C-alpha positions in Angstrom: 0.9 -12.6 -5.8 4.6 -12.8 -5.2 4.3 -12.3 -1.4 2.2 -14.6 0.7 -0.9 -12.9 2.4 -1.1 -15.6 5.1 -2.0 -13.9 8.4 0.9 -12.8 10.6 0.0 -11.8 14.2 1.7 -9.1 16.2 2.5 -11.6 19.0 4.6 -13.7 16.6 6.8 -10.7 15.9 7.0 -9.6 19.6 8.1 -13.1 20.6 10.9 -12.8 18.1 11.9 -9.4 19.4 12.2 -10.6 22.9 14.4 -13.5 21.7 16.6 -11.1 19.7 16.9 -8.9 22.8 17.9 -11.8 25.0 14.8 -11.2 27.1 12.7 -14.5 26.9 10.9 -13.6 30.1 9.7 -10.3 28.6 11.1 -8.4 31.6 12.1 -5.2 29.7 10.6 -5.9 26.3 7.0 -6.4 27.2 4.3 -6.5 24.5 3.2 -3.0 25.6 6.7 -1.6 25.4 7.4 -3.1 22.0 4.0 -2.3 20.3 4.8 1.3 19.3 8.1 0.3 17.7 6.4 -2.5 15.9 4.0 0.0 14.3 6.9 2.2 13.4 8.5 -0.8 11.6 5.2 -1.5 9.9 5.0 2.1 8.5 8.6 1.9 7.3 8.0 -1.5 5.6 4.8 -0.1 3.8 6.8 2.8 2.5 9.5 0.5 1.1 7.0 -1.7 -0.5 5.1 1.2 -2.0 8.3 2.8 -3.4 9.4 -0.5 -4.9 6.0 -1.1 -6.4 5.8 -4.6 -4.8 2.8 -6.5 -6.1 0.8 -6.6 -2.9 0.6 -2.8 -2.8 -1.5 -2.9 -6.0 -5.3 -2.9 -5.7 -8.2 -3.0 -8.2 -11.5 -1.5 -7.1 -14.9 -2.8 -7.7 -16.8 -1.0 -10.4 -18.1 2.4 -9.2 -21.3 3.8 -10.8 -21.2 7.4 -11.9 -24.6 8.7 -13.2 -25.1 11.3 -15.9 -24.0 14.7 -14.9 -22.1 13.6 -11.8 -18.6 14.9 -11.6 -17.0 13.2 -8.6 -16.5 10.2 -6.4 -16.6 11.4 -2.9 -15.7 8.1 -1.2 -13.0 6.2 -3.1 -11.6 3.1 -1.4 -10.3 4.1 2.1 -6.9 2.4 1.7 -5.8 4.5 -1.3 -2.3 5.9 -1.1 -1.9 6.9 -4.7 -4.2 6.3 -7.7 -2.4 4.7 -10.6 -5.1 4.7 -13.3 -8.8 5.4 -13.7 -10.8 3.6 -16.4 -14.4 4.1 -17.6 -16.9 2.2 -19.6 -20.6 2.6 -20.3 -22.7 0.8 -17.6 -24.0 -2.5 -18.7 -21.4 -3.1 -21.4 -19.1 -6.1 -20.8 -16.0 -4.5 -22.4 -12.6 -3.4 -21.2 -12.3 -0.2 -19.3 -10.9 2.8 -21.3 -8.2 4.7 -19.4 -8.9 8.4 -18.7 -6.2 11.0 -18.8 -5.1 12.6 -15.6 -5.1 16.3 -14.9 -3.7 18.3 -12.0 -6.7 20.6 -11.7 -10.3 20.3 -12.9 -11.4 22.2 -16.0 -14.9 22.7 -17.5 -15.3 20.8 -20.8 -18.4 20.2 -22.9 -20.5 17.2 -21.9 -19.9 14.1 -23.9 -20.3 10.3 -23.5 -17.1 10.3 -21.4 -16.0 11.6 -18.0 -13.2 13.2 -20.0 -10.4 13.1 -17.4 -9.7 12.5 -13.7 -8.2 14.6 -10.9 -7.5 13.3 -7.4 -7.9 16.4 -5.3 -8.6 16.7 -1.5 -9.3 13.0 -1.1 -11.9 13.3 -3.8 -11.9 11.8 -7.3 -13.1 14.5 -9.7 -14.1 14.4 -13.4 -15.2 17.1 -15.9 -17.7 19.3 -14.0 -20.3 18.6 -16.7 -20.0 14.8 -16.2 -20.9 12.4 -18.9 -24.3 12.2 -20.7 -24.7 8.5 -19.9 -24.2 6.3 -16.9 -20.6 5.1 -16.5 -18.8 2.5 -14.6 -15.4 3.5 -13.2 -12.6 1.2 -12.0 -9.6 2.3 -10.1 -6.1 0.9 -10.1 -4.3 2.2 -7.0 -1.5 1.8 -4.5 -2.4 0.8 -0.9 -0.7 0.1 2.4 -0.6 -3.7 2.5 0.7 -4.2 6.0 -1.7 -3.2 8.8 -0.9 -1.4 12.0 -1.9 -3.2 15.2 -3.6 -2.0 18.4 -2.4 -4.9 20.6 -0.5 -8.2 20.6 -3.5 -10.1 19.1 -3.7 -7.8 16.1 -3.3 -9.3 12.6 -0.5 -7.6 10.6 -1.0 -9.3 7.2 1.7 -10.8 5.0 3.7 -13.6 6.7 6.7 -12.8 4.5 7.0 -9.6 6.6 7.9 -11.5 9.7 11.7 -11.4 9.4 11.9 -7.7 8.5 9.5 -6.6 11.2 11.2 -8.8 13.8 14.7 -7.4 13.1 13.5 -3.8 12.5 11.4 -3.7 15.6 14.2 -5.2 17.7 16.6 -2.6 16.2 14.3 0.2 17.3 13.9 -1.3 20.7 17.6 -1.8 21.1 18.2 1.9 20.1 15.5 3.6 22.1 14.7 1.3 25.0 18.1 -0.5 25.5 20.2 2.4 24.3 22.5 -0.1 22.6 23.6 1.4 19.3 25.9 -1.5 18.5 23.1 -4.1 18.8 20.7 -1.8 16.9 23.2 -1.5 14.0 23.5 -5.3 13.7 19.7 -5.8 13.8 19.2 -3.0 11.2 21.6 -4.8 8.9 19.5 -8.0 9.3 16.4 -6.0 8.6 17.9 -4.6 5.4 18.7 -8.1 4.1 15.2 -9.3 5.0 13.8 -6.3 3.0 16.0 -7.2 0.0 14.6 -10.7 0.1 11.0 -9.5 0.2 11.5 -7.2 -2.8 13.5 -9.8 -4.6 10.8 -12.5 -4.2 8.2 -10.0 -5.6 10.4 -9.0 -8.6 11.1 -12.7 -9.4 7.4 -13.4 -9.5 6.8 -10.5 -11.9 9.6 -11.0 -14.4 7.1 -12.2 -17.0 4.8 -9.2 -16.6 5.2 -6.4 -19.1 5.2 -3.1 -17.2 6.6 0.4 -17.3 8.4 1.0 -14.0 8.4 4.6 -12.8 9.4 6.2 -9.5 6.7 6.2 -6.8 5.6 9.8 -7.0 2.2 11.3 -7.5 1.2 11.1 -11.1 4.1 8.9 -12.2 2.9 5.3 -11.5 1.4 3.5 -14.5 -0.1 0.2 -15.4 -1.8 -0.7 -18.7 -5.4 -1.6 -19.1 
């Protein structure tokens, strides 16, 4: 991976925020006061990483067994934001997964040895309503939220490379909405933007040798080859 997944704790970011706000005693910028703004910054960072298709947003599921006649997976991985591709193979065969085409809505087709297509509909992964006539293994390639929201200062966020962005962005939000200091907020937002550029730049540098088709992050448009 291009971005380190070493653990980063919320308290590390909050200490930085207090320093950036010239409040080392945590008089105004207590952990409790800063926490909601940290989670806002985490959500913004996740959106930026997903949109830029940064490597740590990509996940590969464990094989999921689909028995003959079954037409759905009711409980796909809980961290799915967008499914990129769905592949199938006959259970027990040690071969590459064959990508299934995607459809917007399910349609009844004759039963064959394939699940025919996939539809992500209502948080369910659907196939041809007739299913396949043999047991299949399905593997998902999908986009997830790589940076975790936290409930308290001891919470673990995730990637250590997020530290700079989250520190500056959280401090900017605190400056704007707690300190009501737009000038300081503007300076901190500029620093956050530069930190974000570094994160995405590091990821892109690590993926320069990977052959891929880049498409905008929109439902149905992300693609990776099997």
